[in-house]
C-alpha positions as CSV (number, residue, x, y, z in Angstrom):
1,M,0.0,0.0,0.0
2,L,1.2,3.5,-0.8
3,T,1.8,6.0,2.0
4,A,0.9,9.6,2.1
5,S,4.5,10.6,1.6
6,Q,4.9,8.3,-1.4
7,C,1.7,9.7,-3.0
8,Q,3.1,13.2,-2.5
9,A,6.4,12.3,-4.0
10,L,4.6,10.7,-7.0
11,A,2.5,13.8,-7.4
12,N,5.6,15.9,-7.5
13,E,7.1,13.7,-10.2
14,Y,3.9,14.0,-12.3
15,K,3.9,17.8,-11.9
16,S,7.5,17.8,-13.0
17,L,6.7,15.7,-16.1
18,A,3.9,18.0,-17.0
19,R,6.3,20.9,-17.1
20,Q,8.7,19.3,-19.5
21,P,9.4,21.2,-22.8
22,N,7.8,19.9,-26.0
23,I,4.9,18.2,-24.2
24,S,1.4,18.5,-25.6
25,E,-1.2,20.4,-23.6
26,E,-3.4,17.3,-23.5
27,R,-0.6,15.2,-22.0
28,A,0.4,17.9,-19.5
29,A,-3.3,18.3,-18.4
30,M,-3.5,14.5,-17.9
31,L,-0.3,14.5,-15.8
32,L,-1.5,17.4,-13.7
33,N,-4.8,15.6,-13.1
34,I,-3.0,12.5,-11.9
35,A,-0.8,14.7,-9.7
36,R,-4.0,16.3,-8.2
37,S,-5.5,12.9,-7.6
38,L,-2.3,11.7,-5.8
39,V,-2.3,14.8,-3.6
40,G,-5.9,14.1,-2.7
41,L,-5.0,10.5,-1.9
42,A,-2.2,11.6,0.3
43,T,-4.6,13.8,2.2
44,Q,-7.0,10.9,2.7
45,F,-4.2,8.7,4.0
46,D,-3.2,11.4,6.4
47,K,-6.8,11.8,7.6
48,L,-7.1,8.0,8.0
49,A,-3.9,7.8,10.0
50,A,-5.1,10.6,12.3
51,H,-8.4,8.9,12.8
52,M,-6.8,5.6,13.6
53,R,-4.5,7.4,16.2
54,D,-7.4,9.2,17.8
55,N,-9.5,6.1,18.1
56,A,-6.7,3.9,19.4
57,K,-6.7,5.8,22.7
């Protein structure tokens, strides 16, 4: 399973790929959408971890 930090790192990689020269607008948009999804997933993993910590007490 991916971790929040791994999702964030992957998002950063996809953002970087989207900024490469000579890339089509369509491909850049797809890469940025994937990056946004990964950031959202990282946020959800963080929330889940916090919830699990709070309920473990």
